[in-house]
N, C-alpha and C positions, 0 to 999 in steps of 0.2 A: 503494500498498499504508497510507503514511504517513496519506494523507489519513483511509482506510479506519479505520486505528487511533486516529486522532486522534478520530474519530466517534463509534466504540464506547466510547473512554475515557471522553467526555464524557458519555456516557447512563449510565453505569456510575456516572460522577463525580453526575448529576443524580439518578441514583435514592438514589443512598446519601446524597446532601444531604435528599433528601425524607424519609428514613428519620431522617435526625437531626433534621428540623423535626419528625414523628409524635413522637419518643420523645429530647426536649432532656435530659433531665434522667439517661437513661442514656446518651447521647451525651457529658455533664459529667461522668458517674462514670467513663468509660474514659481520660480524659486522662491520669492518672496511668500509667496502662498504657501508651499510647500513649508517654507522654515516655518511659517506660524502653527501648521498644523502641529509639527514635531514638537513646537513648543509647550503647545498645548498638551500634547499627549507625554510629556515628560513630565509636566503641573501636575497632571492626575495620576502618574506614577509617583511620584513624588509625596503627595499627600496622602495615597494609597500606604505608602509605607511607613508613613508619620503615624496614619492610624494602624496599624498593623504590629509597630512597634512600641517597646517600651517607651511612655512619653516624658518619665520622670528621667531619661537619660539625657547625662549635660549634651549640648550641642541637639538636642533633638528639633528646638524649635527654628534652628535653621533652616532643616531638611524642611519643617513647614513653610517657612516663609522661601522661601525657593522655590517650592511647589506654587506657593501662589501667587510669587512674583512671575515666573515662567507661562501661570497658565494666563493672566492676566493679559502679558505682553504679548501671546502668541492671539489670543481675542481680538487685542488690537491689530494686531499684526495682519490676522485671516480678512476682520471686518473694514481695512481702510487700505486700497488701493495706493494711495499716496503715500504710503507706510512702504508697502510693497515694493513700490518703484525706488524708495531710499534705499532699502536693502539691495536691490538688484544693481542700482547706480554703485553702492557701496563696496559691492563682492567685482564690478568692474575694474573699478578705480584700485582696489589691492591686488587685483590681477595685475593691471598695469604698474603698479608701486612694484611689484614683488618681482616683474619681468626685468627692471629696469635695474635695481638692486642687482640683482641676482648677475645681473650682465656684468655690472662693473665687479661684483665681486671674482668674477670668473675671468677680469682682463686682467685684475692686481694677481689672484693666482698662476695665472698664465708667466706675466712678467714675475713672478718671485722663485716658480719655479724655472724658468729661463735663466736666471740668474745664478741660482744653487748648480743647474745643468752646466753652465760654465765653467762656475768656478771647480767643479770636482769633474772636466772633460778628462776621459784619457782613464778615471780611476773606477775602480772595481762597480763601486756604486751608482753607475749609470743606468739609467730604469727606463723602460719605457717611455713612462710619463715625462721625465727629463725630455729625452730627444723630441717627443709630440707635444712639446709645451703650446707650439701655435695653433693646434685644434680648439685648447681652451682660451685662445686669445679670439679667434675668429668666432665660435661659439657667442662668446660672451658679446661683442661686437653686434652680431644677429639679433642676440635678444635686446640688446637696446635700441637697434634701430625698430623691432619688433614692436616695443613698447612707444616709441615715440610715434610709432604708424597707428597704435589704437589709440594712444592719445587724442592725434589730431579726430581719429574718426574710432568712439567707443562702441558702435553697434559692431566692428570687425569684431572687436574682444568679446561680446556677448552673442554673437554667432559662434564665435571656437569655444566658448563656454558651452554651449546648448549642444555644440558635437562630442567634445568630450563627454559630457553626460550621458550623451547615445551611445558611445562607444563603451561606456564603462558597464553599461546595464546590460549592452549584447552580450559583454564578456563573462557578466553575473550571471545572464543565461544559458550559457554556454558551459561555466563552472556548474551549473546546479542539472544541467542535464547531464553532463559528465559522470557527476555523481552517484544520480538515479541511472544510469547505465551499466556504470562500475558494479555498485551494490548487487544490482538484480544479475548479473554475470557472475559477482563472488557467490549470490545465494542458488545457483543453479548446481 
């Protein structure tokens, strides 16, 4: 039964992932709503945990407070389209900042690796990483260029995030199908 359910859920995930790939912009625009739903579920779960545990224990009030705050913020997020768009914008600009900062760090790493490689030329500790320092440099430059392009056109980053979500969901579906079929084969 578990194997069949796993395969069915895997197929459903793959279909959902394919729809995300076909409509990446719509996928991205629903992120704020999905985050709100997750916050509501997390808040309810924390409050249930508070009711089920010994409320006299130290710190249990924080569990209840956290659950109430998550629930209220989740309800506000689900019920307010403006807040959903604000969360979506935050995700886009956070991803752009990450690209830019990571690009700079890769360039710094490449320069540092090259200087170490030059100092140790001919030494036994000469590594493949040292010889290929320029790859990190090129990747860093490309990440900074991508960040600048996405900063000028944030819709490109939103589209990319939607595609990445679709790919991730498809991979999760494939994993469930693999789990189900492997379990079925082992049971035989």
